[in-house]
DRENVEXBA-917498 format. One record per residue: residue in three letters; x, y, z of N, C-alpha, C in turn. Coordinates in pm, whole numbers, padded with zeros to 5 digits, always signed. Layout:
// residues N
ALAXYZXYZXYZ
...
//
This chain:
// residues 386
MET+00084-00120+00000+00000+00000+00000+00088+00125+00000
LYS+00040+00226-00073+00116+00350-00076+00104+00422+00059
LYS+00216+00483+00098+00217+00557+00223+00137+00686+00206
LEU+00044+00710+00301-00037+00830+00297+00049+00952+00325
LYS+00047+01048+00233+00127+01168+00248+00037+01287+00277
ILE+00060+01352+00390-00018+01469+00429+00065+01592+00405
GLY+00013+01686+00328+00086+01807+00293+00109+01898+00412
LEU+00197+01997+00393+00231+02088+00502+00111+02168+00549
VAL+00028+02216+00455-00090+02294+00493-00181+02213+00584
ALA-00207+02088+00543-00295+02001+00623-00234+01975+00760
ARG-00101+01954+00765-00036+01928+00894-00043+02048+00987
ILE-00027+02168+00930-00036+02290+01011-00176+02306+01068
ILE-00278+02287+00982-00417+02303+01026-00452+02199+01132
ILE-00411+02074+01108-00437+01967+01206-00369+01998+01338
ALA-00243+02043+01331-00169+02075+01453-00237+02185+01532
MET-00284+02289+01462-00349+02399+01532-00481+02355+01595
LEU-00562+02281+01521-00690+02235+01574-00670+02141+01693
LEU-00573+02050+01682-00545+01960+01794-00498+02037+01917
GLY-00414+02138+01894-00367+02219+02005-00481+02291+02075
PHE-00572+02348+01995-00687+02417+02053-00777+02321+02131
LEU-00794+02199+02077-00884+02102+02141-00824+02042+02268
LEU-00694+02014+02264-00630+01943+02376-00582+02035+02487
GLY-00579+02165+02460-00528+02259+02560-00605+02256+02690
ARG-00734+02224+02683-00817+02219+02804-00821+02079+02866
VAL-00759+01982+02800-00768+01842+02845-00637+01792+02904
LEU-00526+01822+02835-00396+01771+02879-00354+01835+03011
PRO-00286+01760+03096-00238+01817+03222-00129+01920+03197
LEU-00109+02008+03294-00012+02115+03282+00128+02061+03256
SER+00163+01948+03317+00297+01891+03300+00326+01857+03154
VAL+00225+01809+03081+00243+01776+02940+00252+01903+02856
THR+00166+02000+02886+00168+02127+02814+00302+02196+02829
ARG+00362+02185+02946+00492+02248+02970+00603+02181+02888
VAL+00587+02052+02856+00685+01984+02769+00687+02051+02632
PHE+00569+02076+02577+00561+02141+02445+00606+02287+02453
SER+00581+02353+02566+00630+02489+02584+00783+02491+02585
THR+00842+02388+02645+00988+02377+02647+01043+02359+02506
PHE+00979+02272+02427+01020+02255+02288+01007+02386+02211
ASN+00896+02456+02231+00875+02582+02160+00981+02685+02195
GLY+01021+02687+02323+01126+02779+02362+01257+02750+02292
LEU+01292+02621+02281+01415+02581+02213+01407+02611+02063
PHE+01292+02579+02003+01274+02602+01860+01277+02751+01828
SER+01215+02830+01915+01214+02974+01896+01355+03031+01904
GLN+01436+02980+01997+01575+03025+02008+01653+02988+01881
PHE+01628+02869+01828+01695+02826+01705+01655+02916+01588
LEU+01524+02950+01580+01478+03041+01474+01548+03176+01485
GLY+01557+03228+01607+01624+03355+01627+01770+03351+01584
PHE+01834+03235+01603+01973+03219+01563+01987+03210+01411
ILE+01894+03137+01347+01907+03109+01204+01862+03226+01117
ILE+01774+03312+01167+01718+03419+01083+01825+03511+01024
PRO+01921+03565+01101+02025+03648+01039+02107+03571+00935
LEU+02136+03443+00963+02209+03361+00865+02126+03340+00740
LEU+01995+03323+00759+01905+03305+00645+01906+03430+00556
ILE+01904+03546+00619+01904+03672+00542+02033+03686+00462
VAL+02146+03664+00527+02275+03676+00457+02286+03568+00349
GLY+02248+03446+00382+02263+03335+00289+02174+03341+00168
LEU+02059+03409+00180+01967+03418+00067+01977+03550-00008
VAL+01982+03660+00065+01979+03792+00001+02109+03823-00072
ALA+02224+03794-00010+02353+03828-00072+02372+03762-00209
PRO+02358+03628-00221+02374+03568-00354+02266+03609-00452
ALA+02143+03639-00403+02037+03684-00494+02074+03817-00558
ILE+02124+03911-00478+02167+04041-00531+02286+04024-00625
ALA+02378+03935-00588+02495+03910-00674+02454+03852-00809
ASP+02358+03760-00808+02311+03700-00934+02250+03805-01024
ILE+02167+03892-00967+02103+03997-01047+02208+04093-01103
GLY+02304+04132-01019+02407+04224-01062+02494+04168-01172
ARG+02526+04040-01165+02615+03978-01265+02546+03962-01400
LYS+02414+03954-01398+02340+03936-01523+02265+04064-01561
ALA+02322+04177-01526+02248+04302-01532+02222+04350-01674
GLY+02146+04274-01748+02099+04319-01878+01976+04406-01859
ARG+01937+04477-01963+01824+04569-01951+01694+04495-01918
MET+01673+04380-01985+01549+04308-01958+01546+04254-01816
LEU+01660+04209-01767+01667+04157-01631+01636+04267-01530
LEU+01698+04383-01549+01675+04494-01456+01530+04541-01463
ALA+01476+04547-01584+01337+04591-01600+01241+04493-01533
THR+01266+04363-01552+01179+04261-01492+01189+04263-01340
THR+01311+04278-01289+01331+04282-01144+01262+04403-01083
LEU+01279+04518-01146+01214+04640-01096+01062+04627-01103
LEU+01012+04573-01213+00867+04556-01228+00812+04460-01122
ALA+00885+04352-01098+00842+04255-00996+00840+04319-00858
TYR+00941+04402-00829+00946+04469-00699+00831+04569-00684
VAL+00805+04647-00790+00696+04744-00785+00562+04673-00768
ALA+00541+04564-00842+00417+04488-00830+00400+04432-00689
THR+00511+04388-00632+00507+04330-00498+00471+04434-00393
ILE+00533+04552-00400+00503+04653-00298+00366+04717-00320
ILE+00319+04726-00445+00182+04773-00469+00083+04678-00402
SER+00109+04548-00417+00026+04448-00352+00028+04465-00201
GLY+00148+04493-00146+00161+04513-00002+00083+04634+00046
PHE+00091+04745-00026+00018+04865+00014-00133+04848-00003
ALA-00173+04777-00109-00316+04748-00127-00368+04666-00009
SER-00286+04571+00034-00322+04489+00150-00333+04574+00276
TYR-00239+04669+00292-00243+04755+00411-00370+04839+00415
PHE-00401+04910+00306-00517+04999+00306-00647+04921+00322
THR-00655+04803+00259-00775+04720+00274-00788+04670+00417
SER-00679+04618+00471-00681+04564+00607-00712+04672+00709
ALA-00647+04790+00692-00670+04899+00786-00814+04948+00783
GLY-00880+04932+00666-01018+04976+00654-01120+04874+00701
ILE-01089+04745+00681-01187+04639+00708-01167+04572+00843
PHE-01043+04544+00879-01017+04465+00999-01070+04525+01130
PRO-01070+04660+01145-01127+04713+01271-01272+04672+01293
GLU-01345+04644+01184-01484+04599+01197-01492+04450+01231
LEU-01386+04376+01203-01387+04231+01223-01312+04187+01348
ILE-01217+04270+01391-01127+04230+01500-01144+04325+01618
GLU-01167+04269+01733-01175+04348+01855-01033+04368+01908
ALA-00996+04493+01927-00861+04524+01975-00834+04455+02108
GLY-00717+04393+02118-00682+04324+02241-00731+04181+02249
THR-00784+04127+02136-00830+03988+02136-00716+03894+02174
LEU-00599+03921+02119-00482+03838+02148-00402+03903+02259
THR-00440+03875+02381-00366+03928+02495-00256+03832+02532
SER-00153+03885+02593-00039+03801+02630-00075+03703+02739
SER-00035+03578+02720-00059+03475+02821+00015+03511+02949
LEU+00132+03572+02934+00208+03610+03053+00134+03713+03135
ALA+00066+03805+03065-00009+03907+03136-00123+03845+03215
LYS-00178+03736+03163-00286+03667+03234-00234+03586+03351
GLY-00106+03552+03346-00046+03480+03457-00081+03334+03463
ASN-00136+03277+03356-00173+03135+03361-00119+03057+03242
ASP-00003+03099+03190+00055+03026+03079+00132+02906+03131
ALA+00158+02811+03038+00235+02691+03073+00382+02722+03049
ALA+00452+02757+03154+00592+02796+03141+00678+02675+03106
PRO+00783+02694+03024+00873+02582+02991+00950+02536+03113
TYR+00994+02410+03109+01073+02356+03220+01211+02422+03227
PHE+01267+02453+03109+01397+02521+03104+01410+02593+02971
VAL+01500+02686+02964+01524+02763+02842+01675+02765+02815
ILE+01713+02735+02693+01854+02745+02651+01865+02862+02555
GLU+01942+02962+02591+01957+03079+02506+02062+03053+02397
ILE+02021+03078+02273+02111+03064+02157+02123+03202+02094
ALA+02226+03274+02129+02241+03412+02082+02274+03413+01932
PRO+02201+03494+01853+02235+03506+01710+02371+03571+01692
LEU+02435+03541+01580+02567+03597+01552+02560+03747+01527
MET+02445+03796+01483+02429+03940+01455+02282+03972+01458
GLY+02249+04102+01463+02110+04144+01456+02055+04135+01315
VAL+01923+04144+01303+01858+04131+01173+01898+04245+01078
MET+01896+04368+01127+01933+04481+01041+02081+04474+01002
THR+02166+04429+01093+02307+04410+01061+02322+04307+00948
ALA+02243+04200+00957+02246+04095+00855+02202+04150+00720
LEU+02098+04235+00719+02049+04292+00594+02155+04381+00530
ILE+02216+04468+00609+02319+04557+00556+02438+04476+00504
LEU+02478+04374+00581+02589+04289+00538+02556+04218+00408
ALA+02431+04169+00396+02389+04100+00274+02395+04193+00153
PHE+02351+04318+00170+02357+04414+00060+02502+04443+00019
ILE+02588+04465+00117+02729+04495+00087+02795+04379+00014
LEU+02775+04257+00067+02835+04139+00005+02776+04113-00133
GLY+02643+04126-00146+02579+04100-00274+02626+04196-00382
LEU+02626+04325-00350+02672+04425-00446+02821+04409-00475
GLY+02897+04375-00372+03041+04354-00391+03069+04237-00484
MET+03001+04124-00462+03021+04006-00547+02978+04034-00691
ALA+02879+04123-00707+02831+04154-00842+02933+04237-00920
HIS+03018+04312-00850+03110+04403-00920+03257+04362-00912
VAL+03287+04258-00838+03425+04211-00828+03444+04093-00922
ASN+03548+04101-01002+03577+03990-01092+03639+03875-01012
GLY+03570+03765-01009+03615+03651-00931+03495+03570-00887
SER+03516+03441-00879+03403+03353-00850+03416+03281-00717
ALA+03529+03297-00647+03552+03220-00525+03448+03250-00418
LEU+03430+03378-00386+03334+03415-00282+03191+03383-00324
HIS+03163+03405-00451+03028+03375-00502+02999+03227-00489
SER+03098+03144-00517+03081+02999-00504+03056+02960-00359
VAL+03127+03024-00267+03107+02997-00124+02965+03032-00083
PHE+02915+03146-00131+02780+03188-00092+02673+03103-00159
ASN+02701+03052-00278+02607+02958-00339+02595+02832-00255
ASP+02709+02784-00205+02706+02667-00116+02635+02700+00015
PHE+02660+02818+00068+02596+02860+00193+02445+02870+00174
ARG+02403+02923+00057+02260+02931+00027+02198+02792+00023
GLU+02270+02697-00033+02219+02560-00039+02204+02502+00102
ILE+02298+02535+00190+02288+02490+00330+02163+02548+00395
ILE+02137+02676+00371+02018+02741+00428+01891+02679+00372
TYR+01889+02656+00240+01774+02590+00178+01744+02457+00246
ARG+01849+02377+00264+01830+02244+00321+01791+02251+00469
THR+01844+02350+00539+01805+02367+00679+01656+02399+00690
ILE+01609+02484+00601+01467+02519+00601+01382+02398+00564
ALA+01422+02329+00455+01340+02220+00402+01345+02094+00489
LYS+01461+02067+00550+01478+01940+00622+01465+01951+00774
VAL+01479+02073+00827+01474+02089+00973+01356+02176+01016
ILE+01352+02301+00965+01252+02396+01013+01111+02359+00969
ILE+01092+02336+00839+00958+02306+00788+00899+02180+00852
PRO+00974+02068+00863+00915+01949+00928+00877+01970+01074
LEU+00947+02060+01144+00917+02083+01285+00811+02190+01308
LEU+00773+02263+01203+00675+02369+01218+00542+02321+01276
PRO+00485+02208+01228+00357+02165+01287+00365+02144+01438
LEU+00476+02088+01487+00492+02068+01631+00501+02203+01703
PHE+00570+02299+01641+00580+02433+01698+00442+02499+01705
ILE+00366+02489+01596+00231+02546+01592+00142+02477+01695
PHE+00155+02345+01708+00077+02270+01805+00104+02322+01946
GLY+00230+02342+01978+00267+02390+02111+00210+02527+02140
ILE+00215+02618+02040+00160+02753+02058+00008+02745+02078
ALA-00060+02665+01993-00206+02652+02005-00244+02588+02139
LEU-00165+02492+02184-00190+02425+02311-00183+02526+02427
ASN-00080+02609+02424-00063+02708+02530-00173+02814+02525
MET-00211+02855+02402-00318+02954+02389-00450+02897+02439
SER-00477+02772+02408-00599+02708+02455-00599+02696+02607
TYR-00483+02661+02664-00471+02649+02809-00498+02783+02877
SER-00457+02893+02811-00475+03025+02870-00608+03089+02831
GLY-00692+03016+02753-00827+03063+02723-00841+03156+02606
GLN-00745+03156+02511-00750+03248+02397-00791+03181+02267
ALA-00806+03049+02266-00819+02973+02142-00941+03012+02061
ALA-01058+03018+02124-01183+03043+02051-01180+03177+01979
ALA-01135+03280+02050-01131+03414+01990-01035+03419+01872
VAL-00918+03357+01886-00818+03357+01780-00868+03282+01657
LEU-00929+03166+01677-00978+03086+01565-01087+03160+01488
THR-01176+03228+01559-01283+03305+01494-01224+03415+01406
VAL-01125+03486+01459-01061+03594+01383-00989+03538+01261
PHE-00922+03424+01276-00850+03361+01165-00943+03336+01046
ILE-01061+03284+01073-01155+03252+00965-01194+03378+00890
LYS-01216+03487+00962-01251+03614+00898-01136+03666+00813
ILE-01015+03658+00866-00897+03709+00794-00876+03633+00664
ILE-00888+03501+00669-00868+03418+00550-00965+03458+00440
GLY-01091+03485+00475-01190+03526+00376-01152+03657+00308
VAL-01107+03755+00387-01069+03885+00333-00948+03871+00240
ILE-00850+03792+00282-00727+03776+00202-00756+03707+00070
PHE-00847+03611+00069-00882+03543-00056-00941+03643-00156
VAL-01030+03730-00108-01089+03831-00197-00981+03928-00246
LEU-00887+03962-00159-00778+04051-00196-00693+03991-00308
HIS-00668+03860-00302-00591+03794-00408-00657+03815-00544
ILE-00787+03795-00549-00860+03812-00676-00851+03956-00723
ALA-00866+04052-00630-00860+04194-00666-00723+04232-00721
VAL-00615+04178-00661-00480+04208-00707-00458+04154-00848
LEU-00504+04033-00875-00490+03975-01009-00568+04057-01112
LEU-00688+04100-01077-00766+04183-01169-00693+04313-01198
PHE-00636+04374-01096-00561+04499-01114-00440+04477-01205
GLN-00363+04370-01179-00243+04344-01258-00277+04322-01404
TYR-00385+04249-01432-00420+04221-01571-00488+04341-01637
CYS-00552+04427-01559-00603+04552-01616-00488+04642-01661
VAL-00383+04650-01578-00265+04728-01616-00198+04667-01738
ALA-00181+04533-01736-00118+04465-01851-00202+04482-01976
GLY-00334+04474-01963-00422+04492-02078-00417+04633-02133
LEU-00407+04731-02042-00398+04871-02083-00269+04897-02161
ILE-00158+04842-02112-00029+04864-02177-00021+04789-02310
SER-00073+04666-02312-00068+04586-02436-00187+04612-02527
LYS-00280+04698-02480-00400+04735-02558-00484+04613-02593
ARG-00510+04530-02489-00591+04411-02508-00690+04399-02393
ASN-00795+04321-02415-00897+04298-02312-00836+04216-02198
PRO-00834+04268-02075-00766+04197-01966-00834+04067-01922
LEU-00966+04059-01933-01036+03940-01880-01001+03812-01955
PRO-01000+03812-02091-00955+03690-02160-00810+03654-02126
LEU-00726+03756-02107-00586+03731-02071-00578+03660-01936
LEU-00659+03706-01839-00660+03645-01707-00718+03504-01711
PHE-00829+03487-01782-00894+03356-01789-00803+03252-01855
ARG-00721+03297-01950-00630+03204-02018-00522+03154-01923
MET-00499+03226-01813-00397+03185-01716-00453+03093-01607
LEU-00582+03063-01612-00643+02980-01506-00578+02842-01491
PRO-00534+02776-01600-00465+02647-01580-00342+02661-01490
ALA-00268+02772-01504-00153+02794-01418-00198+02817-01274
TYR-00308+02892-01258-00361+02919-01124-00397+02789-01051
PHE-00471+02704-01120-00516+02580-01055-00402+02479-01038
THR-00304+02483-01129-00186+02397-01111-00110+02438-00986
ALA-00096+02569-00965-00026+02619-00846-00103+02583-00719
LEU-00236+02586-00726-00316+02545-00610-00284+02401-00571
GLY-00262+02317-00672-00235+02177-00643-00092+02149-00604
THR+00003+02214-00673+00145+02185-00647+00201+02265-00530
GLN+00142+02382-00503+00189+02472-00397+00334+02514-00422
SER+00372+02521-00550+00509+02554-00586+00512+02635-00714
SER+00574+02754-00708+00589+02836-00828+00679+02767-00930
ALA+00786+02704-00881+00882+02638-00971+00816+02522-01045
ALA+00737+02442-00974+00673+02325-01037+00567+02367-01139
THR+00517+02490-01126+00412+02538-01216+00468+02607-01339
ILE+00600+02629-01345+00661+02704-01454+00620+02654-01593
PRO+00623+02521-01621+00585+02477-01756+00444+02521-01796
VAL+00349+02512-01705+00211+02552-01736+00202+02704-01749
THR+00265+02776-01657+00265+02923-01665+00326+02970-01796
LEU+00435+02907-01836+00503+02944-01961+00413+02917-02081
ARG+00349+02802-02082+00261+02766-02195+00146+02865-02208
GLN+00081+02899-02097-00035+02988-02101+00007+03132-02131
THR+00126+03169-02090+00176+03304-02120+00202+03320-02269
VAL+00260+03218-02329+00281+03219-02476+00146+03220-02547
ALA+00049+03147-02493-00086+03147-02551-00151+03285-02545
ASN-00108+03366-02451-00159+03503-02440-00091+03599-02538
GLY-00002+03545-02621+00061+03626-02724+00196+03683-02688
VAL+00253+03640-02575+00386+03686-02537+00491+03611-02619
ASN+00589+03685-02669+00697+03624-02747+00762+03511-02667
GLN+00791+03400-02732+00840+03282-02661+00974+03309-02592
ASP+01060+03387-02654+01189+03419-02590+01169+03505-02465
VAL+01078+03602-02476+01049+03688-02361+00987+03606-02248
ALA+00888+03523-02284+00823+03439-02182+00922+03343-02118
GLY+01011+03286-02199+01110+03193-02148+01209+03256-02052
PHE+01225+03388-02063+01313+03460-01970+01237+03506-01847
VAL+01120+03569-01868+01047+03636-01759+00983+03537-01662
ILE+00921+03432-01714+00844+03342-01626+00932+03269-01525
PRO+01042+03205-01565+01127+03142-01463+01185+03242-01363
LEU+01221+03363-01411+01276+03464-01321+01171+03510-01220
CYS+01050+03539-01269+00944+03588-01181+00896+03481-01083
ALA+00914+03355-01118+00879+03247-01025+00961+03258-00896
THR+01075+03327-00906+01163+03345-00790+01147+03482-00725
ILE+01133+03587-00806+01140+03723-00750+01007+03794-00739
HIS+00899+03742-00800+00770+03810-00793+00677+03737-00697
LEU+00649+03799-00582+00567+03736-00480+00459+03831-00429
SER+00377+03881-00521+00270+03972-00482+00171+03905-00387
GLY+00132+03783-00420+00036+03712-00335+00090+03684-00197
SER+00217+03647-00189+00280+03619-00060+00292+03746+00024
THR+00332+03856-00040+00346+03982+00033+00210+04031+00084
LEU+00110+04017-00001-00026+04054+00038-00067+03981+00167
LYS-00044+03851+00170-00082+03770+00288-00004+03812+00411
ILE+00126+03830+00396+00210+03863+00511+00169+03996+00572
VAL+00144+04097+00487+00104+04229+00537-00031+04221+00608
ALA-00128+04155+00545-00261+04146+00605-00258+04069+00738
CYS-00184+03958+00741-00175+03880+00864-00104+03958+00974
ALA+00001+04031+00937+00074+04110+01037-00015+04217+01097
ILE-00090+04287+01012-00180+04393+01061-00288+04333+01151
ALA-00342+04218+01111-00445+04152+01192-00392+04118+01331
ILE-00272+04063+01336-00215+04024+01465-00184+04147+01549
MET-00137+04254+01486-00112+04378+01560-00242+04432+01621
MET-00350+04427+01542-00479+04473+01592-00530+04383+01705
MET-00507+04253+01692-00550+04160+01796-00475+04186+01927
GLN-00355+04240+01915-00276+04274+02033-00309+04412+02088
GLY-00382+04491+02009-00408+04629+02048-00294+04722+02015
THR-00202+04678+01926-00089+04760+01885-00132+04859+01777
PRO-00100+04988+01788-00137+05086+01684-00075+05049+01549
VAL-00154+05059+01444-00106+05030+01308-00086+05163+01238
GLU+00037+05212+01235+00068+05342+01177+00125+05324+01036
PHE+00079+05409+00944+00120+05398+00804+00271+05411+00789
SER+00331+05508+00857+00475+05530+00843+00555+05407+00886
HIS+00504+05337+00985+00571+05217+01035+00555+05101+00936
ILE+00433+05081+00889+00404+04970+00798+00466+04995+00661
ALA+00475+05121+00617+00532+05151+00485+00676+05103+00476
GLY+00756+05133+00577+00894+05087+00578+00902+04935+00579
PHE+00812+04873+00652+00807+04727+00657+00778+04669+00519
ILE+00683+04727+00447+00646+04676+00314+00761+04692+00215
LEU+00827+04809+00218+00939+04833+00126+01053+04735+00152
MET+01083+04707+00278+01188+04611+00311+01144+04468+00279
LEU+01016+04439+00302+00963+04305+00273+00975+04273+00125
GLY+00952+04374+00040+00965+04352-00105+01104+04307-00144
VAL+01207+04359-00075+01345+04318-00102+01369+04176-00054
VAL+01323+04146+00067+01344+04014+00126+01273+03906+00044
MET+01158+03938-00012+01081+03840-00089+01156+03792-00214
VAL+01244+03880-00268+01322+03842-00385+01407+03719-00355
ALA+01450+03705-00230+01539+03595-00192+01467+03481-00122
ALA+01333+03483-00121+01258+03378-00052+01285+03243-00116
PRO+01315+03139-00035+01342+03008-00091+01216+02944-00148
GLY+01233+02864-00253+01120+02805-00322+01070+02676-00260
VAL+01045+02678-00130+00986+02563-00062+00857+02611+00001
PRO+00757+02520+00025+00634+02563+00090+00663+02634+00222
GLY+00608+02753+00236+00634+02830+00357+00764+02908+00353
GLY+00838+02902+00242+00968+02969+00234+00959+03120+00247
ALA+00853+03181+00192+00840+03326+00196+00822+03375+00340
ILE+00741+03308+00418+00719+03352+00556+00846+03330+00639
MET+00922+03226+00607+01048+03204+00680+01145+03319+00650
ALA+01151+03362+00524+01240+03473+00488+01193+03604+00551
ALA+01061+03617+00574+01006+03741+00628+01015+03751+00779
LEU+01045+03641+00848+01045+03643+00994+01141+03748+01051
GLY+01257+03764+00987+01354+03860+01036+01300+04002+01033
VAL+01231+04040+00924+01175+04174+00913+01058+04191+01010
LEU+00978+04087+01027+00868+04093+01123+00922+04114+01265
GLN+01032+04048+01293+01092+04058+01426+01156+04194+01448
SER+01234+04241+01351+01311+04364+01371+01228+04491+01354
MET+01130+04490+01263+01057+04613+01233+00921+04621+01302
LEU+00860+04504+01328+00729+04505+01393+00733+04449+01535
GLY+00850+04400+01576+00865+04352+01713+00792+04224+01743
PHE+00772+04137+01644+00699+04012+01666+00785+03913+01745
GLY+00726+03858+01850+00794+03758+01931+00752+03617+01892
GLU+00779+03523+01981+00754+03381+01951+00609+03354+01917
GLN+00516+03401+01998+00374+03372+01974+00326+03435+01845
GLU+00363+03561+01821+00320+03630+01700+00379+03564+01575
GLN+00505+03524+01580+00566+03456+01466+00496+03323+01437
ALA+00463+03249+01541+00394+03121+01521+00258+03141+01458
LEU+00185+03243+01501+00054+03271+01442+00069+03316+01297
MET+00172+03394+01268+00199+03436+01130+00224+03315+01042
ILE+00308+03223+01090+00339+03103+01013+00213+03021+00987
ALA+00131+03003+01092+00009+02923+01079-00088+02986+00980
LEU-00111+03117+00993-00202+03186+00903-00152+03183+00760
TYR-00022+03209+00743+00036+03215+00609+00027+03079+00539
ILE+00072+02976+00607+00077+02844+00543-00062+02788+00520
ALA-00158+02826+00604-00296+02781+00582-00349+02828+00447
MET-00293+02939+00395-00336+02993+00265-00225+02989+00162
ASP-00125+02906+00183-00007+02908+00096-00042+02876-00049
ASN-00135+02785-00070-00174+02749-00207-00225+02870-00284
PHE-00312+02949-00218-00372+03064-00286-00268+03174-00312
GLY-00175+03191-00218-00069+03289-00241+00019+03252-00358
THR+00057+03124-00365+00138+03076-00476+00064+03091-00609
ALA-00066+03059-00609-00146+03072-00731-00152+03217-00777
CYS-00164+03309-00680-00166+03452-00714-00031+03495-00771
ASN+00078+03446-00712+00213+03480-00761+00230+03439-00906
VAL+00205+03312-00937+00234+03261-01071+00139+03318-01176
THR+00014+03341-01139-00080+03399-01235-00040+03543-01265
GLY+00007+03615-01163+00056+03750-01185+00180+03755-01272
ASP+00260+03648-01269+00379+03642-01356+00341+03662-01502
GLY+00225+03608-01541+00179+03623-01679+00150+03768-01715
ALA+00099+03845-01617+00072+03987-01641+00203+04065-01658
LEU+00302+04034-01575+00431+04102-01587+00496+04069-01721
ALA+00482+03944-01766+00539+03904-01896+00475+03983-02009
LEU+00344+04008-02000+00276+04087-02103+00332+04230-02109
ILE+00362+04287-01993+00416+04424-01988+00557+04428-02046
ILE+00642+04333-02003+00779+04328-02055+00777+04302-02205
ASN+00687+04219-02251+00678+04183-02392+00650+04306-02479
LYS+00576+04401-02426+00540+04521-02501+00664+04601-02538
PHE+00767+04596-02451+00885+04679-02472+01008+04602-02520
TYR+01009+04470-02499+01131+04393-02530+01109+04276-02626
LYS+00993+04269-02689+00969+04155-02778+01064+04160-02896
THR+01106+04040-02937+01199+04031-03050+01124+03994-03177
ALA+01187+04013-03284+01122+03987-03414+01104+03838-03433
//
């Protein structure tokens, strides 16, 4: 018999539901075991995040710099602009709608309540550097490798990037369901589970509608520039959308995205360049989700959501998304450092972000790859070959 394989999304949802259900049943001694694991895992995440930023962002910038042709720069800039537009659209929508759906202070600190399941022990794993230090270092190294003739350092960072990829795919991602379970268990024990679950359902509904709105906007812009009806262009990309829903991977969907983009009239050479590149650097759907989830959690905590604060976060998030690893949940893992350094998210907030993000990972990926077709239409207008 074939071994039953449960995807990451299903495992995250099951872990959260089990945590909410068992939090009122399991004895405190058992709950504290999971709190201890969460403390250790959280310390490991704090240690790995600066390394993740350096290991992913530096070689990504170096790769772009070394191949700095006009089409590459135009595609990269367009992908970044599309990503941050999506982020700001998410901010304005969330800031307008969420206050009606979320009661401020819904997510109160368990410590403030005084009835959390404290870990048995904590081992501190100090990071080698701060998150902002890691970002600055990554920019310096990336730009330096792009302009220095020599491949030795670039080869080292390619290997380091592979180590980070494997750490995420083989260590962090498999342990995430247990981490989420522990957070949900503690929240249930402290009496917050019902309120959080209710808010989650509302947030997911809003984000799904936002995905559709972003795709309509992108194809309206692409249709305006290419002087074509945007709706047939979008509908022709539906096979890529549904393939991404099933595969949960931008890379695995590239053949379908490429085929449908060519069917939309994009030059085959242009499509062959833009689609694989955008599968890595264009993450409008992912950015949309991260911004909306972050704002929701801030509101649940009663934290003021100020435009000046969120704007800087979105602009930095757009850069970090370029280097997001192509594994399920990779974008949220790359964003944890910015969430921590710019929004002050701690262990509980990061766990909720991961759970919310991965619960909708399929839809975010589908939005990303379908939007790639719109960007290809825009690039095609200016760079198509004879």
